[in-house]
C-alpha positions as CSV (number, residue, x, y, z in Angstrom):
1,M,0.0,0.0,0.0
2,K,1.1,3.5,-0.8
3,V,0.3,6.6,1.2
4,V,1.0,10.3,0.3
5,C,1.7,12.7,3.1
6,L,0.8,16.2,1.9
7,G,2.6,18.9,3.9
8,G,4.7,16.1,5.4
9,A,7.7,18.4,6.0
10,G,5.7,20.8,8.1
11,A,5.5,21.2,11.9
12,M,2.4,19.0,12.1
13,G,3.0,16.6,9.2
14,S,6.6,15.7,10.1
15,S,5.4,13.9,13.3
16,C,2.8,12.0,11.4
17,V,5.5,10.9,8.9
18,Y,7.8,9.9,11.8
19,D,5.1,7.9,13.4
20,L,4.4,6.1,10.1
21,H,8.1,5.2,10.0
22,K,8.0,3.8,13.5
23,T,4.6,2.0,13.5
24,S,3.1,1.5,10.0
25,D,3.2,-1.3,7.5
26,F,2.7,0.9,4.4
27,D,5.0,-0.3,1.5
28,E,5.6,3.2,0.2
29,I,5.4,6.6,2.0
30,V,5.7,9.8,-0.1
31,V,6.4,13.1,1.5
32,A,4.7,15.7,-0.8
33,D,5.7,19.2,0.1
34,F,6.7,22.5,-1.6
35,D,9.9,22.8,0.6
36,E,12.3,20.2,-0.8
37,I,15.2,21.0,1.6
38,T,13.1,20.6,4.7
39,A,11.3,17.5,3.3
40,R,14.6,15.7,2.6
41,R,15.8,16.7,6.1
42,V,12.7,15.2,7.6
43,I,13.2,12.0,5.5
44,N,16.7,11.8,6.8
45,L,15.3,11.3,10.3
46,M,13.8,7.9,9.2
47,D,17.0,5.8,9.9
48,G,17.4,5.0,6.2
49,D,13.9,3.6,5.8
50,K,13.7,2.8,2.1
51,R,9.9,3.2,1.9
52,F,10.3,7.0,1.9
53,S,10.5,9.3,-1.1
54,Y,9.9,13.0,-1.9
55,V,7.8,14.7,-4.5
56,R,7.3,18.4,-4.9
57,V,3.8,19.7,-4.9
58,D,2.3,23.2,-5.0
59,A,-0.9,23.1,-2.9
60,S,-2.2,26.3,-4.5
61,K,-2.7,24.2,-7.7
62,K,-5.3,21.5,-7.1
63,E,-4.3,19.7,-10.3
64,E,-0.8,19.1,-8.8
65,I,-2.5,17.7,-5.7
66,A,-4.6,15.4,-7.8
67,N,-1.6,14.2,-9.9
68,V,0.3,13.1,-6.8
69,L,-2.7,11.3,-5.4
70,K,-3.5,9.2,-8.5
71,S,-1.0,6.5,-7.8
72,A,-1.7,6.3,-4.1
73,D,-4.0,4.1,-2.0
74,Y,-4.3,6.6,0.9
75,V,-3.5,10.2,1.7
76,V,-2.9,12.2,4.8
77,D,-3.4,16.0,4.6
78,T,-1.4,18.2,7.0
79,L,-1.4,21.2,4.7
80,P,-2.3,24.7,6.0
81,E,-6.0,25.3,6.3
82,K,-6.1,27.7,3.4
83,Y,-5.6,24.8,0.9
84,V,-8.4,22.6,2.3
85,Y,-10.8,23.0,-0.6
86,N,-8.1,22.6,-3.2
87,F,-7.3,19.4,-1.4
88,M,-10.9,18.2,-1.0
89,D,-11.6,18.9,-4.7
90,A,-8.6,16.7,-5.6
91,V,-9.7,13.9,-3.3
92,K,-13.2,14.0,-4.8
93,E,-11.7,13.9,-8.3
94,V,-9.3,11.0,-7.7
95,G,-11.6,9.1,-5.3
96,I,-9.2,8.2,-2.4
97,S,-9.5,7.4,1.3
98,G,-7.5,9.2,4.0
99,V,-7.4,11.7,6.8
100,S,-7.0,15.4,7.2
101,L,-6.3,17.6,10.2
102,N,-8.5,20.3,8.6
103,M,-12.3,20.7,8.9
104,I,-14.6,21.8,6.1
105,D,-17.8,23.9,6.3
106,V,-20.8,21.8,7.3
107,D,-22.8,23.0,4.3
108,K,-20.1,21.7,1.9
109,L,-19.8,18.3,3.6
110,P,-22.6,16.6,1.6
111,Y,-21.0,17.6,-1.7
112,Y,-17.8,15.8,-0.9
113,S,-19.3,13.0,1.2
114,A,-21.8,11.8,-1.5
115,A,-19.1,11.5,-4.1
116,L,-16.7,9.6,-1.9
117,E,-19.4,7.4,-0.5
118,K,-20.4,6.5,-4.1
119,A,-16.8,5.6,-4.8
120,G,-16.7,3.4,-1.7
121,K,-14.1,5.6,0.0
122,T,-13.7,6.9,3.5
123,F,-12.3,10.3,4.5
124,L,-11.8,11.4,8.1
125,I,-11.8,15.2,8.5
126,G,-10.9,17.3,11.6
127,N,-8.5,14.6,12.6
128,G,-5.8,16.4,14.5
129,G,-5.9,17.1,18.2
130,C,-9.7,17.2,18.0
131,A,-9.7,13.5,17.4
132,T,-8.1,13.1,20.8
133,T,-10.4,15.5,22.6
134,C,-13.5,14.0,21.0
135,E,-12.4,10.4,21.9
136,M,-11.8,11.5,25.5
137,A,-15.3,13.0,25.6
138,K,-16.8,9.7,24.4
139,L,-14.8,7.8,27.0
140,G,-16.2,9.9,29.8
141,C,-19.8,9.7,28.5
142,E,-19.5,5.9,28.5
143,E,-19.1,6.1,32.3
144,M,-22.2,8.3,32.8
145,D,-25.9,7.7,32.8
146,E,-26.5,11.4,32.1
147,V,-24.2,14.3,31.2
148,D,-24.5,17.9,32.1
149,D,-21.3,19.4,30.7
150,I,-18.4,18.5,28.4
151,N,-15.6,21.0,28.9
152,I,-12.6,20.7,26.6
153,Y,-9.3,22.3,27.4
154,W,-6.3,22.9,25.1
155,G,-3.1,23.7,26.9
156,M,-0.7,25.2,24.4
157,W,2.4,26.2,26.4
158,R,5.0,27.6,24.1
159,P,6.6,31.2,24.0
160,I,5.9,33.8,21.4
161,T,9.6,33.8,20.6
162,H,9.4,30.2,19.2
163,G,6.6,30.6,16.7
164,T,6.1,29.7,13.0
165,P,4.0,31.6,10.5
166,G,1.3,29.0,10.9
167,L,1.3,29.2,14.7
168,V,1.2,33.0,14.7
169,D,-1.8,32.9,12.4
170,S,-3.5,30.3,14.5
171,I,-3.1,32.1,17.7
172,H,-3.9,35.7,16.8
173,T,-7.0,34.7,14.9
174,Q,-8.3,32.9,18.0
175,Y,-8.8,36.4,19.5
176,D,-9.8,38.4,16.5
177,P,-12.9,40.4,17.5
178,R,-14.1,40.3,13.9
179,T,-14.7,36.5,13.8
180,D,-18.0,34.8,14.6
181,Q,-16.3,31.4,15.1
182,R,-16.1,31.5,19.0
183,I,-19.1,29.3,19.7
184,Y,-20.4,26.8,22.3
185,W,-23.3,24.4,22.3
186,E,-26.1,24.4,24.9
187,N,-29.4,22.6,25.0
188,G,-29.5,21.9,21.3
189,N,-28.4,25.3,20.1
190,I,-25.1,26.8,18.9
191,V,-24.3,30.1,20.7
192,R,-22.3,32.3,18.4
193,N,-20.4,35.6,18.4
194,M,-18.7,35.2,21.8
195,P,-16.1,38.0,22.4
196,P,-12.4,37.3,22.8
197,F,-11.5,36.0,26.3
198,A,-15.1,35.0,26.9
199,L,-16.2,32.3,29.4
200,P,-13.1,32.4,31.6
201,R,-12.6,29.3,33.7
202,E,-9.7,28.2,35.9
203,F,-8.4,24.7,35.1
204,E,-5.4,22.8,36.3
205,F,-3.3,21.1,33.7
206,P,-0.5,18.6,34.5
207,E,2.9,20.2,34.6
208,P,4.6,22.2,33.0
209,I,1.4,24.2,32.4
210,G,-0.3,23.9,35.8
211,K,-3.3,26.0,37.0
212,Q,-4.4,28.6,34.4
213,E,-7.4,30.7,33.5
214,T,-8.7,29.4,30.2
215,Y,-10.9,31.1,27.6
216,I,-13.2,30.1,24.8
217,L,-11.5,29.0,21.5
218,T,-12.6,29.0,17.9
219,H,-12.9,25.2,17.7
220,W,-15.3,22.9,16.0
221,E,-16.0,20.3,18.7
222,P,-19.3,22.0,19.7
223,L,-20.4,21.4,16.1
224,T,-19.5,17.8,15.8
225,L,-19.8,16.3,19.3
226,P,-23.6,16.9,19.7
227,L,-24.1,14.6,16.6
228,V,-22.3,11.6,18.2
229,P,-24.8,9.0,19.3
230,I,-23.5,8.5,22.9
231,I,-23.4,12.3,23.4
232,K,-27.1,12.4,22.4
233,Q,-28.0,9.3,24.5
234,R,-26.6,10.9,27.6
235,K,-28.7,14.0,27.2
236,T,-25.7,16.2,27.2
237,K,-26.6,19.8,28.0
238,R,-23.5,21.9,27.3
239,I,-20.2,21.6,25.3
240,V,-17.6,24.3,25.6
241,V,-14.0,24.4,24.3
242,R,-11.5,26.6,26.1
243,G,-7.7,26.9,26.0
244,I,-4.7,28.8,27.1
245,W,-1.5,29.9,25.3
246,H,1.8,30.7,26.9
247,Y,1.5,34.0,28.8
248,S,3.8,35.8,26.3
249,W,1.1,35.2,23.6
250,T,-1.7,36.3,26.0
251,R,0.1,39.6,26.7
252,F,0.6,40.1,23.0
253,V,-3.0,39.5,22.0
254,R,-4.4,41.6,24.9
255,T,-2.2,44.5,23.7
256,L,-3.6,44.2,20.2
257,L,-7.1,44.2,21.5
258,E,-6.6,47.1,23.9
259,N,-5.1,49.3,21.3
260,G,-7.7,48.4,18.6
261,I,-5.0,47.0,16.3
262,Y,-7.2,44.3,14.8
263,E,-9.7,46.9,13.4
264,A,-7.3,49.8,12.9
265,E,-7.7,51.8,9.7
266,P,-4.6,51.9,7.4
267,I,-2.1,54.6,8.0
268,E,-0.1,56.4,5.4
269,I,3.7,56.2,5.5
270,N,5.8,57.9,2.8
271,G,2.7,57.9,0.6
272,V,1.9,54.2,1.1
273,K,-1.1,53.0,3.1
274,V,-0.3,50.2,5.5
275,S,-2.4,48.1,7.9
276,P,-1.1,48.4,11.5
277,Y,-2.4,44.9,12.1
278,E,-0.6,43.4,9.2
279,V,2.6,45.2,10.1
280,V,2.6,43.9,13.7
281,I,1.8,40.3,12.6
282,K,4.6,40.3,9.9
283,H,7.0,41.6,12.5
284,I,6.1,38.7,14.9
285,K,6.5,36.2,12.1
286,R,9.9,37.6,11.1
287,H,11.2,37.2,14.6
288,S,10.0,33.6,15.0
289,V,12.8,31.3,15.9
290,E,13.0,27.9,14.4
291,K,16.3,26.0,14.6
292,W,17.1,22.3,14.2
293,E,18.7,21.4,17.5
294,D,19.0,18.8,20.2
295,P,15.6,18.7,21.9
296,Y,17.1,18.4,25.4
297,Q,19.0,21.7,24.8
298,L,15.8,23.1,23.4
299,A,13.9,22.1,26.5
300,E,16.6,23.6,28.8
301,R,16.3,26.9,26.9
302,F,12.5,26.8,27.2
303,R,12.7,25.7,30.8
304,F,10.0,23.2,29.9
305,N,9.2,20.7,27.1
306,P,7.5,22.4,24.2
307,Q,4.4,20.2,24.2
308,A,0.6,20.5,24.1
309,I,-1.6,19.0,26.8
310,L,-5.2,18.2,25.8
311,S,-7.8,17.7,28.6
312,V,-11.5,16.9,28.8
313,E,-13.8,17.3,31.8
314,I,-17.2,15.5,31.9
315,T,-19.7,16.1,34.6
316,G,-22.9,14.2,35.1
317,Y,-24.6,11.4,37.0
318,K,-24.0,7.7,37.5
319,N,-26.6,5.6,39.4
320,G,-28.1,8.9,40.7
321,M,-24.8,10.2,42.1
322,G,-23.0,13.2,40.8
323,K,-19.8,12.4,39.1
324,R,-16.9,14.4,37.5
325,I,-14.2,12.8,35.3
326,I,-11.1,14.5,33.9
327,Y,-8.8,13.0,31.2
328,H,-5.4,14.5,30.3
329,S,-3.5,13.4,27.2
330,Q,0.2,14.0,26.8
331,L,2.6,12.7,24.2
332,P,6.1,11.7,25.1
333,Y,9.0,14.1,24.9
334,P,11.1,14.2,22.9
335,F,8.9,12.6,20.2
336,F,11.6,12.3,17.7
337,D,13.8,10.1,19.9
338,G,16.3,12.8,20.7
339,K,17.1,13.6,17.1
340,P,17.7,17.3,16.1
341,V,14.4,18.8,15.1
342,T,12.6,22.2,15.5
343,C,10.5,22.9,18.5
344,S,7.5,23.1,16.2
345,M,8.0,19.6,15.1
346,D,8.0,18.2,18.6
347,Y,5.1,20.5,19.6
348,G,3.1,19.5,16.6
349,S,3.1,15.8,17.5
350,Y,-0.3,16.2,19.2
351,V,-1.7,16.7,15.7
352,G,0.5,14.4,13.6
353,V,0.1,11.3,15.8
354,P,-3.7,11.3,15.7
355,C,-3.5,11.6,11.9
356,S,-1.2,8.5,11.8
357,I,-3.3,6.5,14.2
358,S,-6.6,7.1,12.3
359,L,-5.0,6.5,9.0
360,Q,-3.6,3.2,10.0
361,M,-6.9,2.1,11.6
362,L,-8.6,3.1,8.3
363,A,-6.1,1.2,6.2
364,H,-6.5,-1.9,8.4
365,G,-10.3,-1.9,7.8
366,E,-11.3,-0.8,11.3
367,I,-13.5,2.0,10.1
368,P,-16.3,0.7,7.9
369,E,-18.2,4.0,7.3
370,K,-18.0,5.6,3.9
371,G,-18.0,9.2,2.8
372,V,-16.7,12.2,4.7
373,V,-16.9,11.8,8.5
374,T,-15.1,12.7,11.7
375,I,-13.6,9.8,13.7
376,E,-15.9,10.3,16.6
377,M,-18.9,9.7,14.3
378,T,-17.6,6.3,13.3
379,S,-18.3,3.0,15.0
380,S,-14.6,2.7,16.1
381,S,-14.3,2.7,19.9
382,P,-12.4,5.4,21.8
383,Q,-10.7,2.5,23.7
384,R,-9.2,1.3,20.4
385,Y,-8.0,4.7,19.6
386,F,-6.2,5.1,23.0
387,E,-4.7,1.6,22.7
388,E,-2.8,2.9,19.8
389,F,-2.2,6.2,21.5
390,E,-0.6,4.5,24.5
391,K,1.6,2.3,22.2
392,R,3.4,5.4,21.3
393,G,4.3,6.0,25.0
394,A,1.6,8.6,25.3
395,K,-0.1,9.2,28.7
396,L,-3.8,9.1,29.2
397,M,-4.4,10.2,32.8
398,K,-7.7,10.0,34.5
399,Q,-9.1,11.7,37.6
400,E,-12.5,11.0,39.2
401,F,-14.4,13.2,41.7
402,A,-17.8,13.4,43.2
403,K,-19.6,16.2,41.4
404,G,-19.5,19.3,43.5
């Protein structure tokens, strides 16, 4: 079997590629990326694994994506979100099964799903860290008779000085006052247009993050989880996604908001009109630091391991008694076995590993559904997902409390 890894040289895709090297039985693994230098450097991490090859692809041209997919059995998409519809058009044209870390708009899902279902193919969307949070939510619901709240927490603890262009875009758009994507689900309804830093709630992550005040994020779990059978069966009342970034990012974003930078009118400099917002963001991207280095030295410089911790809290009732369960998921550090990588590559493993796990489950016939779905909507069990998760040395920690 042959798999193509689109964006496989990137911060998220590289960990998927490395996991495929360590755990998969694919016969051929193609790293398809625009950046040949980085892609070949990633391939060099694979201990001489002869299954790997490189092909250049420009994701802004969907015909190039389609061409590289035509000879493959499966595809994994870790491209930037802006290319998702180029990618999905190519998947529809070729007719191929696979996974993507990206999500598509709900109103466009039937268009792609019907074509792939007709072709007998399965495509798992939204399959990055959200696969892990949603599977933890399902685990908790299995232990309840009735559920009041599902609170999802993303702990992204990494300084502003160690960003990538993609990470900068991801973080500052979370707090953009112009977006309507900060949502939560309550009693059958989606509540939209929440302001930046809305719904603050204190939550204690495992170290190195610890106790932090978290805030609503622009995530899609409130759109997909209410459709999951066990979520509906447990009469779940509320689903909220919150998160916290390193305090250097929080200071930065609050400064943008307090000074009206997001919505500031262009100013004229030497006869040229420039956007204050774009100038600030370009400056931050320019000063991002990404070096290939020993991860232990990197961790010493950070004074912590550059990882993400994903947590889910489920409150409800079992046998008439109030119950509260918290799961924390954390991947091992360093993920790349101590080989020199960038901090983004180790940090991005929380996305790349779920892509690899779901892809391999799909290739082994463990996901029978056809069309375009999210993994939490399939009949595969969360226990099976976390069996694979823990094979990688990942931790799934559980805490139980009486409901207060």
